[in-house]
Each structure stands twice: as C-alpha cells, then as structure tokens.
N, C-alpha and C positions, 0 to 999 in steps of 0.2 A: 504494500500500499504506499502511495506516495506521501511526501510530507503534508501537502496541501489537503489531500483526502483525510489524513489522520486529524488535521486540526478541525476540518469541518465535521468529522465524526464525533470528536470530543465536544464540539460545541453544541451539536444536537443533543447528545447525551445529557450535557448540562441544563440545556432547556427543558428536556423531559423530566429530569429530576425536580426542577423549580416547578414544573407544572403539577407533578405528583404531590410535592409538598403542600401546594397551595390548595389543591383538591382535598387532600387529607385534612388540612386545617379547617376548610369549610365544613367538611363532614363531621369533624370533631365538634365545631360550634353548633351544628345542627343537632348532633346527639345531646350535647349539654343543654341546649334550649328546650329540647324534648323532655329531658329529665327535670328541667326546672318548671316547665309548663306542661304537664301531663293532660290528657284529654279532659275537657271539662265535664262535669257530672251534673250536680244539682243547679248549676247557674246556666246550663245551656238553654233550658226551656225559657227561662226568664229573659235571657239575652235575645232570644229568637222573637219572643213576644214584643219586647221594647223595640227592636229594629223594625219588625213588621208595622207596628202602629206608627212609629216615627216617620216610616218611609212613605206614608200616604201623602201625596202632594197637595191634595184639596185645591188644585188650581192655583196655589199660592195665596189663596184667599181665606185660608182657615187651618186648622190642625186637628188631628185625632189624638186621642189620650187614652192611656190604659184604663183609666178610672172614668172614662166618659159614660154618661147616662145612655146615650143614643147608640144602639148596637145594631148590626145587621142580622140576617137570618141565621147565621152561624155563631152569633154571639160575640163577633169581633166589633170593636169600637169603630164608628164611621166618623166622618168630618164634622167637626163644630165650626161653624162659618164665621167670619168676621162680621161685624154688626150690619154691613150693608150689602151682604152676599147671601145667597141661598142655593138650594138644590143639593143633590147628593154628593156632588164634587165642589160645591160652592162656587160654581162658574157663572151663577146667574146674578147679575147686579140688581139691586133694588133702587130705582132712580128717585123714588119718594123718601128714601132713608135720611135720616138726620145725620149731619157729620159730627161725630163724637169728639169734642175737644174739651169735654168736662172732666173726665176722670184722668188720674195720674198713672194710669197702668203703663209701665215702661217697656212696651213692646218693640220699641225702636232697636232694642239689642237682640232681638230674636235672631236675625240673620247672622249675627256674629257667632252665637252659641251653636247654631246649626252647623257652621264650619268648624266648630271644635267639639264635635259630638263625642270623640274618643277620649279627649283629656278631661272633659267636664262630666262625663258620665258617672254615676254612682250605682253600683250593684250590691245590695244589702242582703245578708243571710237572714234567715227568719229568726235567728236567735241572737242578733246583733244587739248588744247592751241592753238586756232585758232589765236590769237594775235601775233604781233611781239616780245613783251617783256614779261617778268614775272610780277608779281603783284608789284614788287619794282621798276619796270621801267628799269630794266637791261636786258642784253640778256644772263646772266649767271645763271644757276641753282644753288641756295646755297646749296640745299641738295646734289648735286653732288660734290660741292666744298668740303663739310664736309667728304664725303666718300673718296675723293681723298686725303685729308689731313690724314685721319685715316690710309689709305693704305700705304702712304709713312712712317708714324710712325711705323706701324706694320713691314714693310720690313726693314726699316732702311737704305734706299738707298738715300734719299733726305732730306735736312732740309726744312720744310714749315713754322715753327712758324715764324711770323713777316714778311712773304713774300707774295707777291701779286700772285693770279692765275688767268689766263684767258684761254679761249678756242680757238681752231681753226680747221678748216677742215683737220684733220690729222695733223701731225707735219709740213707738206709741206707749209701750209698757215702761220704757225707761223713762219717758217724760213724767209719768205718774210716780215713779220710784224716785226721781230727782226732787220733785215737789215735797214728797213725803219726808225725804232725807233732810231737806233745808228748812222744813217748817218748824216751828218751836215745839218743844216736847211738853212742856209744862207751862201754859199761857192762857190766860182768859181771853186774849186778843189773837184771832188767827192771822196768819200771814196773808198779805195781799199779793195774789198772782196777777201779773200784768204783761202786756206786750204793746209794742208800738205799731200802729196799723200802716200799711196793710200787713196782716199777720196770718199765719196758718190757723184756720178755723178750729182745728181740733185742740188747740190750747185752751180755748174758751169752753167748748162742749165737754171735753173730758174732765177739765177741772171742775166744772159745774156738776158734772155726774158723780165724781168721787167727792164732792164738797164735804168738809167735816168741821169740827170744832178748830182744827189745826190750820186750815187754809180755805181761801175763798177767791174766787175771781173778781178782780177789781177794775177790769177794762183797760182803757188806754193809759199807757206808762207815762205819757207827758203831763197827765192831770195831776199827778203825784210828785212832779219834779221838785217842788219846794217843800216836801213834807217828809222827806227821808232821814231827817234828824230827829224824828219823834221816836217813841218807844216801839212803834208798829214795824214789823219785819216785812220786807218786800221781796218777791221773787220774780225776776224778769225772764221772760223767754225772749232769746235773740237768735233769729235764724239768719245765718250768714253763710253763703248768699241767701238771700230772701225768697221765700215762696210767698207771694206770687211775683214779685217785679225784679227778681235776679240782682238786687243790689247788696253790696256788703253792708252790714249794720254793726253798731256797737251799742252798748247798754246806754239807755236814757237815764236811768237812775244811778246815782253815786252815793257813797256813804257807808258808814259802818253796818247799817241796817239793811242795805241792798245787795242782794245776790243774784247772779245770773246763771242762766242754763243756756248753753250755746247749742243750737241745733245746727250741726255741720253737714246734713245729709247730702248738701249739693256742692260741698267744697271738694271736688274732684275735678280733674282736667276736662271732663265731658263739658262741664257747664261754666267753668270760671277759671281764668288764669290763676295759677298758684304762685303767689308772691312770696310767701313765707310759712313756715310750719306754725299752725295755730297752737296756742299755748294757754287755752282757757282753764278755769277751774274744773268746769263739767262740759265735755264735748260728747255729742251724741252722733252716731253714724249708723248706716244700714245697708244690707246688701241690695235692698230694693232700689235705690238710685246708683249704687256702685255697679252691680252685675246685671240689674234688671229683674231680679228674682224676688218680686213683691209677695208671691205667695208662699215663698219659704218662711216669711215671718221671722226674720232675725235681724237683730241690731246689736250694737255694742256701745258702751260708754267708757270714755277715758277720763279718770277722775284724778284729782291731785291730792285731796285730803283724805287720809285713812279713815277718820271717823265717819265722813260723808259716805266713802265707799261701802263701809260696813253697814251703814243704814240702808243703802240701796240694795245691797245683797240681801239683807234681811227682809225687805219688801218683796223682792223676787222670789225668795224661798217660801215666804208665806203665802204669796198669791198664786204661784203656779209650781212650787218645787223646782224651780229652775226651768231651763228651755229645753225643748225637745232635743233628744240625743240625735235623732235623724236630720233635724234642721242644722244642728251643729256639724255633722258629718257633710252634709251638702255644702254648707258655707266654706268648710275646710277645703273641700275638692275644688270649689269654684275659684277661691283665692289662690290656692296653689296652682291652678290652671293658668291664672293671670301672670303669676310670677315666672311660671317656667315657659310661657308662651314666646312666640317670635318678637323680634325687636327688643330682646332683653326685657320683656314684660310690658313693653309699651303698646302692643298690638291693639287691646280693647280700647286704650284711650285714644289712639289714632282713629280707629273706626268710629267710636262714639262722638268724638270732636267733629270729624269731617260730616257726620250725618247731621248733627245738631247745628253746625255752623252753615251748612247748605240750607237747612230748613229756616233758620233765621233770616238768610239772605233772601230767600223766595218769599217769605212772609213780609219782610220789609219792602221789597219791590211791588208786591201786590197792594199793600196798604198806602204806598205813595201815590197810587192812582186814584186815590179817593180822599175826600175831605171829611168823610163820615167819622173815621177813627185816627187815633194816634196811639203810639205804643212807648214804652219806656226808652230813654236814650242810654244806649250802651256803647261804649267806644272800645277800641282796640287796645289792649294792654300787653306788656311782656309777661311771659310764662316761664317761671323757672323750671318747670318740669320739661316742657318742649324746647326750652332754650331759644325761644323767638317770640316776636310780638304775634299775638293771635287775635282773631276777630270774635265778636260776641257769639255765644252758642248756649243761651239760657234754656232751662227746661220749660218756661211758660212765657207767655206774652201777657203783659197787663194792659189791657185794651181800655181806652178811654173814648166814650161817644161824645164827639165835638159838638154836635147840633144842640142848641138849647133845648129844644123840645124833647131830646132823647134822654130823659132822666133814668130810664131803666134800660142799660145797655144790653143786659142779657135778653130782654124781650125784643130788642132790634135783632139781635142774632137768632133767637127762636123763630121770628118771623121770616128770616132768611134760611130756616131749616139748619141751624147749627146749635149745637148744645154746648154751652160754656158754663162758667160757674160765677154768679153774681157777686158784685163787690161787696156787699153786706156780710157775706159768708167769711170775709176777710177783715171785718171790722171797718171797712170803708164805705164810701158812697156807692150807690147802685149805678152811677153814671160810669162806673168801672165793671169790668168783667174780666176773668181769667180765661185764657185759652191754653190747653195742654198741648205741648208740641212734641211729647214723648211717646205717643202711641204708635201704632203701626203705620207703615207707609201708605196703606190703603186710607186710613183715617185722615192722615195729614193731606194726601192728595185731594181728597174730597173736601177738606176744609178750605184749601186754597181755591178750588173750583168754586165753591159757594161764595167766598169773598171776592173772588174775580167777577162773579155775576152781579154782586152787590155793587161793586165799582163800576161795572158797566151800566148798570141801570141808573146809578146816581149821575154818571157823566151824560148819559142820554136825557135825563130829566133837566139837567143844567143848562144844556145847549138847545132845549126845545123852544 
C-alpha cells in the first residue's frame, strides 16, 4: 500500500471512530433520559385530557375548559365563547352585543401563556399537600417566597430585603388584613379609613362590609387633611399607579396618627415605567395584574414592621387558615416560568408592554377624532427596567364626557352599546367613567369600533 493510500486509510478510520463515539454518546444520553423519565403512568390520562381540551381553537373567540359546564354528547367540554360570539365553535359574531370595557379580567395576557403552555403548566397528584400546613408548620410556601423576592429584585419595583412577606386570596383579602392590623386594638374611637378620589371602589365597599368598632370608612382623604393631629387614627389607601387613572399617588394625610396601605398591583413594567424600587411600610401585589391569572386568587404583601406583619398573618389564619396550597403551587410555577423565560425573564414584560402601549395609542387616536370625550394625560417616561424611555400603557382609561349636558358619562357609553364603569363607583363624579383596556383582543377591538362610530356620528352632526 502506498504512503498516500495509508494516510487516507488512517484518516477514514479516525473519522469512523469519531462517528462511533458520537453515536454511542447519544445512545448513552437517551438511555439515561429513559431511566430518568420512565413511561408516564397515572399522569398520562390527566395530561391527555388537559391537552385535548386546550387544543380546541373555538375559532379564536373562546376557550374550552376541563371544568366547563357545557359538554358534548361524549361528555367532553365544549367551547365557552367570548361575550360577543356564539355557536358551537364561537365563530358567529353577535352584532348587537355590548362592548365589555367594564370588568378588569386581564385576558390580554392569554396569548402569551398559550405560547408558554409547557413551562407554565401544573399537573398535580390527587394526594398533593392534603394537610393544612407545610412541613415547617406554616401556611406559606417558602419556595414561592423565594421566587417572589427574586422577581422583585429582577424587576426593581419593590424592596424586599429585610421585609416580611405573607399571602392572601388576591390583594382583596390583604386589604382587609392590613386595615385590621393597623386599627387600634383597644380604643373607643374607630380608625377612619380614607382614600383620595378617584379610588378603587373595593376600598369603600369592603371596609363598610367588614366595618367594626375598630374601623370605619370615612370617605375622601383630603377632607381630613387638617385633623390628623387629633387622637383619631387614620388609615389611607394609596393606589400607585392608580386605578382608574394610572397616575402615581402619594398619601394625602401626614402625621403620627396617619398610616398608609400602598396598593402596588399595577406597579409592573406592563403599565408603568419603573423609576425606583418602592419602599413603603405595607405594599400589596397580586398575580392578577402581573400574570393575568385573576381566577387563581393569589396576592402577597411586603411588610416592614414585624408587629404589623404578625397581626396580618393572624387575620389570614383566622379568616381562611392560610391560602390554598394549589393556588400557591400555581403562582410558584407561573413566576418561575417568568424568571426562566426568554430574554432573561423580560419576555412577558415585553409582550405585555407592547400590547398595552398599542392599545393606548389606538384609543388615543380614536378619541382625538371627537370632542365628546377626553382621557388622562400620560407622558413618556424613562423606565429603569427596559433601560429606555417608554410610552404610556395604562390598564384603564379614565374617560371624561366633555359636553355640558352629559352629566352621566356611563349612560352616554351605554347608549353607544359600550359597558364601562361609572365615576361614582370610584368616589368621583359621574361625568367620568372607566374603560378597561386589559380584556381580550375581541373586547378591545369592539370597543374601538363602537367609539369610532360615536366619533363618526358626532362629526356628521357637527357639519350638518
């Protein structure tokens, strides 16, 4: 054999050995993977059912759910249609349907989670955490608490180091827990609970519902501005960014007898530029406005003072013996999916901000064509999270009817087949109304369509 032939032979032998080694390595990895992930047993049926129901497209105008009331002949769930669609596959539009801009269901995030089906899914065994408490005797998942702290550190919207964290059934239960914790324990004079309008209506209705000798709702905060040096205790709800007008707010009342509860549900890059970590005595958050999972009913509080924290924990334990372990597990999986997602955790915030900013831009353009309405003025601001100047992207539009005769703005909307929420529900005049911008794309498109018709009719009347 010649020298050149010998070299070629050796070269091919070496290549063959390399190929064999690579193949054996791949086979080994497959064997190890098979050992680590044996064939599924009890979870297989549950996974098949979940994927089967989730795969129903419903023409893009509805969803099927495992726990749906409506089933077909085989007992399988069928489509539950969006408000203005009907038919077995939700393909039939109802032209007389009212555009729903009243409720705060955050369906705008549904498309994001459909793309994250694998990382966000939770499959739970029938014997998952049957007991009341975790192994440490508490009602709080420490693994979830770690994820929450990492999330706030990553986003930069709240200080959690050296703070206490507890959970509630959404932020609603935590509102009551905070009022209870801040109210005087032994006093003949109840604490006065206040808020500056426009404010989230639940502050008033919930405080009045649970009113006791310890606290009572006392209305507009500004009316008590010069009385905080009395012996009366004041508890002020501060929503920042605010629901309904999207503005940053500070407490109106100051002094030794004035305490504040900060509702920070909307202080995420979706809705507001993050300028600095919030560092308030009591801060409330929820997965509802973070991930869109309002139905999970999970919120958390970040608390500075240990005594206040202990009283809030006592309230939650006596009220509901903690929060559903299943809800905590789902919140854990969702936040973990966010932090481990693409873009080093920024993916959901990019998606949500782009969606909301486009909606605000479309709404602003539509309303600029009519003199019937005006909305809150929100400018572009620098965001520390995105490291750039970003445009407004609020969760709601605070609409004002500009015509003198339109004293009930919600009635004007209803006449145009739009469902909003009247200003008096927020402690304001009914010349205002709130429009929700966080519902499904179907709902938002129909809202814009109805507003465009109003603008067209008004312009036609103006030039007749």
